[in-house]
C-alpha positions, 0 to 999 in steps of 0.5 A: 433673292432680290427684294429691293431695287436701288435705282441710280440715274446719272445726269452726267454724259461724260463716259469717264464719270459714268464708268467711274460711278459704275465701279463705285456702285459695283462695290456696294451691292448687298445680298437681296439688292439689285442696283439698277444704274441708268446712264447716257454717254454723249458722242462716245465710243466705248471699247471692250476691256481687251480690244485694240482700239486702233482697229475698232475705231477710227480714233483720229477722225473720231477725236478730231470731231470732238468724240471721247474714246473710252474703255470699260472693264468688261469684254465684248465689242466696241459701241458708239453712243450718243444721247439717242442711246440708253445704257443700263447696268444690273449690279448684284452680289454673285449669289443674286446674279440671274442673267435670265431674269435680267434679260427678261427685264430688258425684253419686257421693258421693250415689249411694253413699248410695243416692240417685239424683241428677242434674244439672239446670239451670245449677248444681243437683243434683236428685232426682225434680225436687227440688233438694238442691244448688246451686253457685257459682264464682269464677275468678281466679289459682286456681279455686273451686267451692263448693256446698251439700248439703241433708241435714236442713235445716229447710225451714220456716225456709228458707221463712220467711227467704228471699224472692224477687221474684214473677217469679223464682218464677213463671218457675220455675213454683213457688209457694214454697221448700218445693215445689222443694227437698228433703233427702237424708234424705227419700229415705234416712233413714239419710243424715247430714252425717257420712256425706255428708262421708265420701262426698265425701272417698272420692269425690274420691280415687276420681275423681282416683286421688289420695292424700289428706292431711288439712290443718288451720289451720296452713296459714292465713295469720293476717293474711289471715284476720283481714282477710277475717273483718273484711270478711265480718262488716262491714255494708258488705260484707253490706248494701252501699249499698242504695237504692230508686231512681227507676226499677227494671228487673227480669227473669229470664233463663236465666243468672239475674235482673237488677235495675237501680235508677236515681236521676236528677237532671236526666235524668242517672243520679246513682246506679245499682245492679245486683243479680243471681244470675248465676253470672258476677259481674264483668260485673254489678259493672261496670254501675253505674259504666258507667251513672252520669253518663249521660243516662237514655236508651235509646241511652246505656244500651244502648251502656254495657251493650254495653261493660260486657258485652263477651264475655258475649253472652247477658247483653248481648243480654238486658239490652239488650233489657230496656233497649230495652223498659223505658226510653223513647227520650228517657228521659222 
């Protein structure tokens, strides 16, 4: 049961610093405590843990324009962020994690500013069908749920920098990024990121009937922060080992999309990559090592996928069906 809200407001706009601080805070959650982390990134694209950044972002254009590409530890999709966007993070122990209560904090904060928002789909908050917020999750020893709130983000830049496979957009029945997202300020011109930040703090205290404490960088483990910062700004973490592969399987499902790339040698999988915006990151991460070294045959890949995705029934059913319909029975 949450009895205290510890609020940390970052004054940095560097995504590598902010993501490193978030990981530091994730280690600190104690029973009965909600850590509310509020932060902003300027001119940044943040991609999900298992996404292929070269397909999700026009990297060359974005970085030529001075943007900073980054990768978070959670799943979900890519997002362009500037100073018109407000990020929030809810951090608790596993036992105190309550997704519905956290969603209510965000919805009530927005509604207190005069905007009628609702939850829609797997992780979106919308107004009149337009998305203004999305969330992603990570559950280890402690739990993290973080998200974005579009207040006055440059939607034109978002459309210019973000890219996605055609079937992803078509499956949502949309043609471009601007047609499916909107700023809160479009519905109430008086809404600012500061107002949203204050409403989130007030909403969290009210939702949990808890005391609020303001926290600063004194709680941060400096050595862990330095290590996390270096990882977040490294090209190895951000870009990874991207390659095209000899074969590509792609499809979008209710839980997210999946892209599988295979490089073959003598009919055997010599190299494999798996990319996804699924909110569950662990099963997708397992797929490449499960497929590598196997014959490129339907039976071998299906069996490996079922082992890797044990316990993730919907994902297992969809990915094995994709393999069954896309890989010849003899692998040729």
